C-alpha positions in Angstrom: 0.2 0.0 0.0 3.0 2.4 0.7 4.2 2.0 -2.8 0.8 2.9 -4.3 0.8 5.9 -2.0 4.2 6.9 -3.1 3.1 6.5 -6.8 0.1 8.6 -6.2 2.3 11.3 -4.7 4.5 11.2 -7.7 1.2 11.4 -9.9 2.0 8.2 -12.0 -1.4 6.6 -10.8 -4.7 7.9 -10.0 -7.1 7.7 -6.9 -9.0 4.9 -8.6 -5.9 2.8 -8.6 -5.2 3.3 -4.9 -9.0 2.5 -4.1 -8.8 -0.8 -6.1 -5.5 -1.7 -4.4 -6.9 -1.1 -1.0 -10.1 -3.2 -1.8 -8.0 -6.0 -3.1 -5.8 -5.9 0.2 -9.0 -6.0 2.3 -10.5 -8.7 0.4 -7.6 -10.9 1.4 -8.0 -10.0 5.0 -11.7 -11.0 5.2 -12.4 -13.5 8.1 -15.4 -14.3 10.4 -16.8 -11.4 12.3 -17.5 -13.4 15.5 -18.6 -10.3 17.3 -21.6 -9.8 15.1 -24.8 -12.0 15.6 -28.3 -12.2 14.4 -30.7 -13.1 17.1 -34.3 -13.6 15.7 -35.4 -15.1 18.9 -34.6 -18.5 18.0 -31.6 -19.4 20.1 -31.3 -22.9 21.3 -29.3 -24.3 24.3 -28.8 -28.0 25.1 -29.8 -29.2 28.4 -28.3 -32.0 30.6 -30.4 -34.6 29.1 -29.2 -33.6 25.4 -32.6 -32.0 24.6 -33.1 -28.6 22.8 -34.8 -25.7 24.5 -35.7 -22.5 22.7 -35.7 -19.1 24.0 -35.5 -15.5 22.8 -33.2 -14.4 25.4 -29.7 -16.1 24.8 -27.6 -17.1 27.7 -23.9 -17.5 27.6 -23.0 -20.4 25.4 -26.3 -20.3 23.6 -26.1 -20.8 19.6 -28.0 -17.6 18.6 -30.2 -18.2 15.5 -31.6 -15.9 12.9 -34.3 -18.7 12.0 -35.4 -21.6 14.1 -35.5 -24.0 11.2 -32.6 -22.7 9.1 -32.1 -19.7 6.8 -32.7 -20.5 3.1 -31.6 -17.1 1.6 -30.6 -13.8 2.2 -30.4 -10.3 0.2 -28.9 -6.8 0.9 -30.3 -3.6 -0.7 -27.8 -2.4 -3.4 -28.1 1.4 -2.8 -27.2 1.9 1.0 -26.2 -1.6 1.9 -28.2 -1.1 5.1 -31.2 -3.4 5.1 -30.8 -7.3 4.9 -33.7 -9.5 4.5 -33.8 -13.3 5.4 -36.0 -16.0 4.3 -36.4 -19.1 6.7 -37.1 -22.7 6.2 -40.1 -22.1 8.6 -41.7 -19.7 6.1 -40.9 -16.5 7.9 -39.1 -13.3 6.3 -37.1 -11.0 8.5 -35.8 -7.5 8.0 -32.4 -6.4 9.6 -30.7 -3.0 9.9 -27.1 -3.8 9.6 -25.8 -0.3 9.6 -23.8 -0.8 12.8 -22.5 -4.1 11.9 -19.4 -2.9 10.0 -15.9 -2.0 11.1 -16.5 -2.5 14.7 -14.7 -4.8 17.1 -17.4 -4.5 19.8 -20.2 -7.0 20.3 -23.1 -6.4 18.0 -26.3 -8.4 18.3 -28.7 -7.5 15.5 -32.6 -8.0 16.0 -35.1 -8.0 13.2 -36.8 -4.7 12.8 -39.8 -6.4 11.2 -41.0 -10.0 10.7 -43.5 -11.6 8.5 -44.7 -14.7 10.1 -46.4 -17.7 8.6 -50.0 -16.6 8.0 -52.8 -17.1 5.5 -51.8 -13.9 3.7 -48.0 -14.8 3.7 -46.0 -17.8 2.6 -47.0 -21.2 3.9 -43.8 -23.1 3.2 -40.1 -22.4 3.3 -38.6 -19.4 1.4 -36.7 -20.1 -1.5 -35.4 -16.8 -2.8 -35.4 -13.1 -1.9 -34.5 -10.0 -3.8 -34.8 -6.2 -3.5 -36.1 -4.3 -6.3 -33.2 -3.3 -8.5 -34.3 0.4 -8.9 -35.9 1.0 -5.2 -35.1 -0.8 -2.0 -38.5 0.2 -0.6 -39.8 -3.1 -2.1 -38.6 -6.8 -2.4 -39.8 -9.9 -4.2 -40.1 -13.4 -2.4 -40.7 -16.9 -3.7 -41.4 -20.1 -1.8 -42.1 -23.8 -2.0 -45.9 -22.9 -1.7 -45.8 -22.3 -5.5 -46.2 -18.4 -5.0 -44.3 -15.3 -5.9 -45.0 -12.2 -3.6 -44.2 -8.6 -3.9 -43.7 -6.8 -0.5 -43.4 -3.2 0.8 -40.2 -3.0 2.8 -41.7 -0.2 5.1 -44.9 -1.9 6.1 -43.9 -5.5 5.3 -47.2 -5.9 3.7 -47.7 -8.0 0.5 -49.0 -5.9 -2.3 -49.4 -8.6 -5.0 -49.3 -12.3 -5.1 -48.8 -14.7 -8.2 -49.7 -18.4 -8.0 -47.4 -20.1 -10.4 -48.7 -23.8 -9.6 -45.4 -25.3 -9.0 -42.5 -25.0 -6.7 -40.6 -21.7 -7.4 -36.8 -22.3 -6.9 -35.6 -18.8 -7.9 -36.5 -15.6 -9.7 -34.5 -12.6 -11.2 -35.5 -9.0 -11.9 -33.3 -7.2 -14.6 -31.2 -4.5 -13.2 -31.3 -2.3 -16.2 -34.6 -3.1 -18.1 -37.8 -1.1 -18.2 -40.0 -4.1 -18.7 -40.5 -5.2 -15.2 -40.7 -9.0 -16.0 -39.7 -11.3 -13.2 -38.3 -14.4 -14.6 -39.1 -17.6 -12.3 -37.3 -20.7 -12.2 -39.9 -23.4 -11.2 -40.4 -27.2 -10.8 -42.2 -27.0 -14.4 -39.8 -27.4 -17.4 -40.8 -23.8 -18.7 -39.4 -20.6 -17.3 -42.5 -18.3 -16.2 -42.4 -14.7 -16.8 -44.3 -12.3 -14.5 -45.2 -8.9 -15.6 -45.3 -6.6 -12.5 -47.0 -3.8 -14.4 -49.9 -5.8 -15.8 -50.1 -8.5 -13.4 -49.9 -11.3 -16.0 -48.0 -14.6 -15.5 -49.1 -16.4 -18.6 -45.9 -16.0 -20.7 -43.5 -18.9 -20.6 -40.1 -20.1 -22.2 -40.2 -23.6 -23.2 -36.8 -25.5 -24.0 -35.6 -27.1 -20.8 -36.6 -30.9 -20.5 -36.9 -30.8 -16.8 -37.3 -28.4 -13.7 -35.6 -25.1 -14.1 -33.5 -24.3 -11.0 -31.9 -20.9 -11.8 -32.3 -17.8 -13.8 -30.5 -14.5 -14.2 -31.0 -11.6 -16.4 -28.0 -9.9 -18.2 -26.6 -6.7 -16.5 -26.2 -5.3 -20.1 -28.7 -6.6 -22.3 -32.1 -6.0 -21.2 -33.9 -8.8 -23.1 -31.3 -11.6 -22.6 -31.7 -14.2 -20.0 -29.6 -17.1 -18.7 -31.1 -20.2 -17.1 -30.0 -23.5 -15.6 -31.9 -26.7 -15.3 -31.9 -30.1 -13.8 -31.3 -31.6 -17.3 -27.9 -30.4 -17.1 -28.4 -27.5 -19.6 -27.6 -23.8 -19.4 -29.7 -21.8 -21.9 -29.6 -18.3 -23.2 -33.0 -16.5 -24.3 -33.8 -13.4 -26.2 -37.5 -12.8 -25.1 -38.0 -10.6 -28.1 -37.8 -13.6 -30.6 -40.5 -15.6 -31.4 -38.5 -18.9 -30.7 -37.0 -17.1 -27.6 -34.0 -19.8 -27.2 -30.7 -18.5 -28.5 -29.1 -22.0 -27.7 -27.3 -23.8 -25.2 -23.9 -23.8 -23.6 -21.7 -26.8 -24.3 -19.0 -27.9 -21.9 -17.0 -29.5 -24.8 -17.1 -26.3 -26.8 -14.1 -24.2 -26.1 -14.3 -22.1 -29.6 -17.7 -20.9 -29.4 -19.7 -19.5 -32.4 -16.7 -17.7 -34.0 -15.2 -21.2 -34.6 -11.4 -22.0 -34.9 -10.8 -19.2 -37.5 -13.0 -16.6 -36.1 -15.3 -17.0 -39.0 -17.4 -20.2 -37.8 -15.1 -22.9 -38.7 -15.9 -26.2 -36.8 -18.5 -24.2 -34.8 -20.7 -26.5 -32.9 -24.6 -26.6 -33.1 -25.9 -24.2 -30.4 -29.1 -26.4 -29.9 -27.4 -29.5 -28.6 -24.8 -30.0 -25.7 -24.8 -29.7 -21.9 -23.1 -27.2 -19.7 -22.9 -29.8 -16.8 -23.2 -33.6 -16.6 -25.7 -33.1 -14.0 -28.3 -30.4 -12.7 -27.3 -26.8 -13.1 -28.3 -25.0 -9.9 -26.5 -21.8 -10.1 -26.3 -19.1 -12.9 -24.6 -15.7 -12.4 -23.2 -13.0 -14.8 -20.1 -11.0 -14.1 -21.0 -7.2 -13.7 -19.8 -6.3 -17.1 -22.0 -8.8 -18.7 -18.9 -10.4 -20.6 -19.0 -13.9 -18.7 -21.5 -16.2 -17.3 -20.7 -18.4 -14.3 -22.5 -21.8 -13.8 -22.7 -24.1 -11.0 -23.8 -27.8 -11.2 -24.4 -31.1 -9.2 -21.2 -32.4 -11.0 -19.3 -30.4 -8.5 -18.0 -28.1 -11.2 -18.0 -24.4 -11.6 -17.7 -23.4 -15.3 -17.1 -19.8 -16.8 -18.5 -18.9 -20.2 -17.3 -16.3 -22.7 -20.4 -14.6 -23.7 -19.0 -13.0 -26.7 -18.9 -16.4 -28.3 -20.6 -18.9 -25.8 -17.3 -20.8 -25.6 -16.1 -22.7 -22.3 -13.4 -20.6 -20.8 -12.0 -23.6 -19.5 -11.4 -22.3 -16.0 -10.8 -25.2 -13.4 -11.3 -24.6 -9.7 -10.0 -28.1 -8.3 -11.6 -30.8 -6.4 -12.9 -28.5 -3.5 -16.3 -27.6 -4.9 -19.1 -29.5 -3.4 -22.7 -29.2 -4.6 -25.4 -31.7 -4.3 -28.5 -30.0 -2.8 -31.6 -29.4 -5.2 -31.9 -25.8 -4.1 -30.4 -22.8 -5.9 -26.8 -22.1 -5.2 -25.4 -19.0 -6.4 -21.8 -18.1 -6.3 -21.0 -14.5 -5.2 -19.1 -12.3 -7.6 -17.3 -9.3 -6.2 -18.5 -6.1 -8.1 -16.0 -5.8 -10.9 -15.7 -2.0 -10.6 -14.1 -2.5 -7.3 -11.4 -4.4 -8.6 -8.2 -4.1 -10.9 -9.1 -4.3 -14.5 -9.2 -8.0 -15.8 -9.6 -9.3 -12.3 -12.6 -11.0 -10.9 -13.0 -12.7 -7.5 -15.7 -15.4 -6.5 -16.8 -16.5 -3.4 -18.3 -20.2 -3.5 -20.6 -21.2 -0.7 -19.3 -24.7 0.2 -20.8 -27.1 2.7 -18.6 -26.1 5.8 -16.6 -23.2 4.3 -16.6 -20.4 1.8 -14.1 -20.6 -1.0 -12.6 -17.4 -2.4 -11.2 -17.9 -5.9 -9.7 -16.1 -8.7 -12.5 -16.5 -11.1 -10.4 -16.5 -14.4 -7.3 -18.3 -13.1 -9.2 -20.8 -11.0 -6.6 -19.9 -8.1 -8.0 -20.8 -4.5 -7.2 -17.6 -2.7 -8.7 -18.0 0.8 -10.7 -20.7 2.8 -13.1 -19.1 5.1 -14.0 -21.7 7.7 -17.5 -21.7 9.1 -17.2 -21.2 12.8 -19.4 -23.0 15.4 -21.3 -26.2 15.3 -21.1 -28.4 12.2 -24.7 -29.4 12.2 -27.8 -29.0 14.3 -30.3 -31.5 15.4 -33.6 -31.7 13.3 -36.5 -30.5 15.4 -39.1 -33.1 15.8 -37.0 -36.0 14.3 -37.5 -39.3 16.0 -34.0 -40.4 15.3 -32.4 -37.1 16.6 -30.1 -37.1 13.6 -28.0 -34.2 12.4 -28.0 -32.5 9.0 -25.0 -30.7 7.4 -24.5 -27.2 8.0 -24.6 -26.1 4.4 -24.0 -22.6 3.3 -27.3 -21.6 1.4 -26.7 -18.1 0.3 -24.2 -15.2 0.1 -24.8 -11.5 -0.1 -22.3 -8.7 -0.8 -22.7 -5.4 1.3 -22.8 -2.4 -1.1 -20.2 0.5 -0.3 -18.1 -1.8 1.8 -15.5 -4.7 1.8 -17.6 -7.4 3.3 -20.3 -10.1 2.9 -23.0 -12.0 4.8 -23.8 -15.8 4.8 -26.9 -17.7 5.3 -26.7 -21.4 6.8 -29.0 -24.3 7.3 -28.3 -24.2 11.1 -30.4 -21.1 11.4 -27.5 -18.6 11.6 -26.6 -15.5 9.7 -22.7 -14.8 9.7 -20.9 -11.7 8.8 -17.3 -11.6 7.3 -15.4 -8.5 7.4 -11.8 -7.7 6.7 -9.2 -7.5 9.6 -5.8 -6.3 8.3 -2.6 -6.3 10.6 -3.0 -2.4 10.7 -6.6 -3.1 12.2 -5.2 -5.4 14.8 -2.3 -2.9 15.6 -4.9 -0.1 16.1 -7.1 -2.4 18.3 -3.8 -3.2 20.4 -3.1 0.4 20.8 -6.7 0.9 21.9 -6.8 -1.9 24.4 -3.4 -0.4 25.8 -5.0 2.9 26.1 -7.9 1.5 27.8 -5.6 -0.4 30.2 -3.6 2.8 30.9 -6.7 4.7 31.8 -7.8 1.8 33.9 -4.3 2.0 35.8 -4.7 5.6 36.1 -8.1 5.3 37.6 -7.0 2.7 40.1 -4.1 4.8 41.2 -6.3 7.9 41.8 -8.7 5.6 44.0 -5.8 4.2 46.0 -4.4 7.7 46.6 -7.7 8.9 47.8 -7.9 6.0 50.2 -4.3 6.7 51.4 -5.2 10.3 52.0 -8.5 9.2 54.0 -6.5 6.7 55.9 -3.7 9.2 56.9 -6.3 11.9 57.9 -7.8 9.2 60.3 -4.7 8.2 61.8 -3.5 11.7 62.5 -6.5 12.6 64.5 -6.1 12.5 68.3 -8.5 9.9 69.8 -9.2 10.4 73.5 -11.1 7.8 75.8 -13.3 8.8 78.6 
């Protein structure tokens, strides 16, 4: 960092380069913020007989949980980065204010500012996906295993619209740039459903997948282009303006794309056949510039695709990737405008850890181990068995270097950078506090000594 400051003083680099270098430095210093917790009134403690007791007031040693039955998904508003919403396996949605959860070494226990509980007017089964409106954080969209997509107002937490799609909705996506306000929904049905928030219609669909669609994502630069991943192992591209809609599929064996070997289409593959993964594709996400698409599949592979040609970029991330659950599993890409040109960092939600990769090089940069318990007992289970503590969702906090993760044990965890300079500053603060305490104790001792001397100097007579 000192070299960048020196170069800036010489005028050889601009302030943007210093900002990117500082963000990169802090990215590599990210670790678990154990002092930040989310208490949704679902804490559990183990009694002497091994049973579980619930309570809203956690005691020392309790496992504080945001949702009793597990957290399925989280989302953070992209404007202020202040509000976080979480969806639970027990069908509740909670709103959190995380403004005070960053850059602090003090204990912070967040409690929900609003809660949507299971009721006839809300979701009946577990929440599958949440997202804020891309243009306004005063509203958000939720989907559920109860076959419905709902629109909520953030201030009142009241549902303003409900769409029954007649099949499980695994995920949904709203374009961050488009004016059409179409919500693409990945459902248990083989066709993608498009919900028009303006007209309220939900009849339009995109047919092409052979089995359930698990993930969808609108392009961040082309408002009519949509990507999807299905349980048939295919990743498809769509242009909703075309009569046939489908632009073709991505083929894991295609490393040249539509341009071919000579740039003119030589030996280019048929775009209507091929698979992106050898098993279900349950994660699809675009890079911020729209030039690359990242897919994750049950074959425990993450693949990167060049969207200028549709070619497999042949990025290999090693054997650490784990992915077996049917629910949507979305890798988190750090905003590209915060990184050096040509660089991209990916956080991958593994079972007991979060993996940090160089997206284009496939290099594992860091492992973020999940602190705390490995699993949690299933409530009401006759066998008392455990389930794995999966990382179910990741969310990046806008305007800062940090992320939040949701887990199937009901915990929301914060991850913030802690650099050597931060540790040194904390050490200095602790020494200052210790020095203040020593000075305070010295003053008290001096005061007691003065009182004792005054008492012993007084002449005492007995009559």
